Phi, psi and omega in degrees: 000336181288324178287358178292326189252017179282329179264151179283138176262182179303312182303315180299318178301311185298322184290320174300320175289327174295329179292331178284341183287332181297329179299320176295320175292327175294325180286321176293324179296327178284333179282332187278129173273083181298331179296317177298318175297321179296321184289321180291316178298314184296341182283322186252357179253120182260134176264102173237156183290153179285183185297325180265016173087006181279151182286146181283160174290149173288161179299315175235125184285000000 
């Protein structure tokens, strides 16, 4: 039963491919000036409580 897990399966392949996709998003994150966008959104986005009294989500987390 130990030799059953020696070869990679389909799930292992998917996980390996998934790890490479994050580098693209990391590059985009490095290129975008989030502070500048947050200032623009802050001028137009009002943080008010919802109908049930819960606090609103921030414009950028």
